[in-house]
C-alpha positions in Angstrom: 25.4 7.1 -8.8 21.7 7.1 -8.4 20.1 7.1 -4.7 18.3 3.9 -4.2 14.7 3.9 -3.4 12.8 2.0 -0.8 12.4 -1.7 -1.2 8.7 -1.4 -0.2 6.2 1.3 -0.6 3.6 0.8 2.2 0.1 2.4 1.1 -2.0 3.0 4.2 -5.7 3.9 3.3 -7.9 5.8 5.9 -11.4 6.9 5.9 -12.8 8.0 9.5 -10.1 5.9 11.2 -9.6 7.9 14.0 -10.2 5.0 16.7 -7.9 2.6 15.0 -5.1 4.3 12.6 -2.6 4.7 15.6 -2.3 0.8 16.1 -2.3 0.3 12.5 0.6 3.0 11.6 2.3 1.5 14.8 2.3 -2.0 13.3 3.9 -0.8 10.3 6.8 1.1 12.4 7.2 -2.0 14.3 8.5 -4.3 11.2 11.7 -6.0 11.4 12.4 -5.2 7.8 13.0 -1.3 7.7 13.8 -0.2 4.1 10.2 1.0 3.4 8.6 4.3 2.7 4.7 5.0 3.9 2.2 6.7 1.8 -1.0 7.6 3.8 -4.0 8.4 1.7 -6.8 9.7 3.6 -10.2 9.8 1.6 -11.5 12.8 3.0 -12.3 11.9 6.6 -14.7 13.7 8.6 -13.2 13.0 11.9 -9.9 13.4 13.5 -7.9 10.6 11.4 -5.3 13.1 9.8 -4.6 14.9 12.8 -4.0 11.6 14.6 -1.7 10.3 11.9 0.4 13.6 11.9 0.8 13.2 15.5 1.8 9.4 15.6 4.4 9.9 12.7 6.2 12.8 14.5 9.6 11.5 15.9 9.7 8.5 13.6 12.9 8.6 11.3 11.0 7.2 8.6 9.8 8.9 5.2 6.2 9.4 5.3 3.9 11.1 2.8 0.3 12.0 4.0 -2.1 12.9 1.2 -5.4 14.2 2.3 -8.2 14.3 -0.4 -10.2 17.1 -0.7 -13.4 15.1 -2.0 -14.2 11.4 -1.3 -12.8 9.4 -4.0 -13.5 5.7 -3.1 -11.0 2.9 -2.1 -9.9 2.3 -5.8 -9.1 5.7 -6.9 -7.5 6.5 -3.2 -5.1 3.4 -3.8 -4.2 4.2 -7.2 -3.2 7.7 -5.8 -1.1 6.2 -3.6 0.5 4.0 -6.3 1.2 6.8 -8.3 3.0 8.6 -5.5 5.2 5.3 -4.6 8.9 5.0 -5.2 9.4 1.3 -4.0 10.2 -1.6 -5.8 7.2 -3.6 -4.5 4.0 -1.9 -3.2 2.2 -3.2 0.0 -1.5 -2.1 1.1 -2.9 -1.7 4.7 -6.3 -0.2 5.6 -6.5 2.2 8.6 -7.9 -0.5 10.8 -6.0 -3.4 10.0 -2.6 -4.5 11.5 0.6 -6.2 10.6 2.5 -8.8 12.5 6.3 -7.2 12.9 7.9 -10.0 10.8 5.4 -9.4 7.8 7.7 -7.5 5.4 11.0 -9.5 6.6 9.4 -12.8 5.6 7.9 -11.5 2.6 11.2 -9.9 1.3 13.0 -13.2 2.1 10.5 -15.0 -0.3 10.8 -12.5 -2.8 14.6 -12.9 -3.0 14.1 -16.5 -3.5 11.3 -16.3 -6.1 11.7 -13.2 -7.8 11.4 -14.6 -11.4 8.5 -16.5 -10.3 6.0 -14.5 -8.4 5.1 -10.9 -9.1 3.3 -10.8 -5.8 3.5 -12.6 -2.7 0.4 -12.7 0.0 -0.2 -14.8 3.0 -2.8 -16.2 5.4 -4.1 -13.8 8.0 -5.8 -13.7 11.4 -9.4 -12.1 11.8 -10.1 -9.7 14.8 -13.1 -7.7 16.1 -13.2 -4.0 16.6 -11.8 -4.6 20.0 -9.0 -6.2 18.8 -10.1 -9.9 20.1 -9.0 -12.7 18.1 -11.7 -14.3 16.0 -10.2 -17.0 13.8 -7.5 -17.2 10.7 -8.4 -17.2 7.3 -6.5 -19.9 5.7 -6.0 -21.2 2.1 -3.3 -23.8 1.0 0.1 -22.3 0.2 1.6 -22.4 -2.9 1.6 -20.8 -6.5 -1.6 -18.9 -7.5 -2.5 -18.7 -11.2 -5.8 -18.0 -13.0 -7.4 -21.1 -12.0 -6.6 -21.1 -8.0 -7.6 -17.4 -8.1 -11.2 -17.9 -9.4 -11.9 -21.7 -8.0 -13.3 -20.6 -4.5 -13.6 -16.9 -4.4 -11.0 -14.3 -3.5 -7.9 -16.2 -1.8 -6.0 -13.1 -1.5 -6.1 -10.9 1.6 -5.2 -7.3 0.5 -3.7 -6.5 3.8 -1.3 -9.3 2.9 -0.1 -8.5 -0.6 3.2 -7.3 -1.5 3.2 -6.8 -5.4 6.0 -5.6 -8.0 5.4 -1.6 -8.6 6.3 -2.1 -12.6 3.5 -4.7 -12.7 0.9 -2.8 -10.6 1.6 0.7 -12.3 0.7 -0.9 -15.7 -2.5 -2.5 -14.0 -4.3 -0.4 -11.4 -7.3 -0.7 -9.7 -10.6 -0.4 -11.5 -13.6 1.6 -9.9 -15.7 -1.5 -9.3 -16.9 -3.3 -6.5 -14.5 -6.1 -5.4 -11.8 -4.0 -7.0 -8.8 -6.1 -5.5 -10.5 -9.6 -6.5 -10.8 -7.9 -10.1 -7.1 -7.0 -10.2 -6.0 -10.3 -9.0 -8.1 -11.9 -11.7 -6.8 -9.6 -14.5 -3.4 -10.3 -13.4 -3.4 -14.0 -13.4 -5.3 -14.0 -16.9 -1.8 -12.2 -18.2 0.4 -14.7 -16.7 1.2 -12.8 -13.5 1.6 -15.6 -10.5 1.2 -15.1 -7.1 2.6 -17.1 -3.9 0.7 -17.7 -0.9 2.7 -18.1 2.2 1.3 -20.6 4.9 2.4 -18.0 7.8 -0.3 -15.8 9.0 1.2 -12.3 8.8 -1.8 -9.6 9.3 -4.6 -9.0 11.5 -7.9 -8.0 9.5 -10.8 -6.0 11.4 -14.0 -7.5 10.7 -16.8 -4.9 11.6 -20.2 -6.2 11.9 -21.8 -3.5 9.8 -19.4 -3.4 7.1 -19.9 -3.8 3.6 -18.1 -6.9 3.2 -20.4 -8.5 5.9 -23.4 -8.3 3.3 -22.6 -11.3 1.9 -25.8 -10.9 -0.8 -24.0 -7.9 -2.2 -20.7 -9.7 -2.0 -22.0 -12.7 -4.2 -23.6 -10.3 -6.8 -20.3 -8.2 -6.9 -18.3 -11.6 -7.3 -20.4 -12.6 -10.1 -20.1 -9.1 -11.8 -16.2 -9.4 -11.4 -16.2 -12.6 -13.1 -18.3 -11.3 -16.3 -16.4 -8.1 -16.3 -13.2 -10.2 -17.0 -15.0 -12.1 -19.7 -15.8 -15.4 -17.8 -18.7 -16.5 -19.7 -22.2 -16.8 -17.8 -22.4 -20.2 -16.9 -18.9 -20.4 -15.7 -19.3 -17.3 -13.8 -22.4 -18.8 -12.2 -20.6 -21.8 -11.6 -17.7 -20.2 -9.8 -20.0 -17.9 -7.6 -21.5 -21.1 -6.5 -18.2 -22.3 -5.4 -17.7 -19.2 -3.6 -20.9 -19.4 -1.7 -20.1 -22.9 -1.0 -16.6 -22.3 0.6 -18.1 -19.4 2.5 -20.8 -21.3 4.4 -18.4 -24.3 4.8 -16.1 -22.0 6.6 -19.0 -20.4 8.5 -19.9 -23.9 10.0 -16.3 -24.4 11.0 -15.5 -21.0 12.8 -17.2 -18.2 14.7 -16.7 -15.5 11.9 
C-alpha cells in the first residue's frame, strides 16, 4: 500500500520578507485543516528572511521544505519551482507578507469535496490590510462559477492568496514569465474549459504596500491589456475589456479607502 500524500501543498513565496514572514507562516500553521505540506521558495532574499523562516518552523510537527534560490528568478519561476516540488492533490499559494484566516483550507476542502467534478480551482474574497496589519476593506466579487467570460469581464477576479487548484491541472499549465502572470494563468485555464468557484467568504488578508508595483495602476492597465492580447483576444475586444477593468477599479476606489 502506497503512502498517501498531503491533500494541500502550500507554496509560500518570499523575497526580503523578514518583517512579515513569521506572521505569514503562523497563519498557515494555525489552519484548522491540517493535512498539508509547506514549500517555502525564497527568491534570493538579501535580508534575514531565510533565517527567520528556519527559526519559525522549528518545533512544528509539519513537513516544511525551504528552497533558497541562489539567483533572483522572479515570481513566476519561483512559483513554478514550488509546483515542481509539490506532492499535494491541490496547490495553494501565499506570499511572504499575506495572511490566511484559520478556517481557510477547511472551508475550501469542504467545497472541493462537494464540487470536485465541477471546479478545478476554488478561490474566495479577501480582506486588504496595510503594512501595519490594519484593516482597510474587503475585495469582493459575486460568488459562483467563473469561466472565461467571468474571468475577463472586469479585470482579474482571482486573489492569488486565496486559490487552491488541482495539482494535475497546474503542473500541465504553469506560470509564464509575464507581467500579471497569475491573471494570464486564469485566462489560459478558463479558455481550456477549467472552471473556478468563487466563495462568498473572505478567507485571507492581502497586504497592500503603497510603493508596490501593483499600486502603479498605469502599469497594471498596460499589463492587463498585454495579457489579453497574449491570450489571443483581438485588439478591440482587449481594449474594451481593459476599459471595463479601469472602470471597475475607479468605481471601487470611490466606494472604499483602498
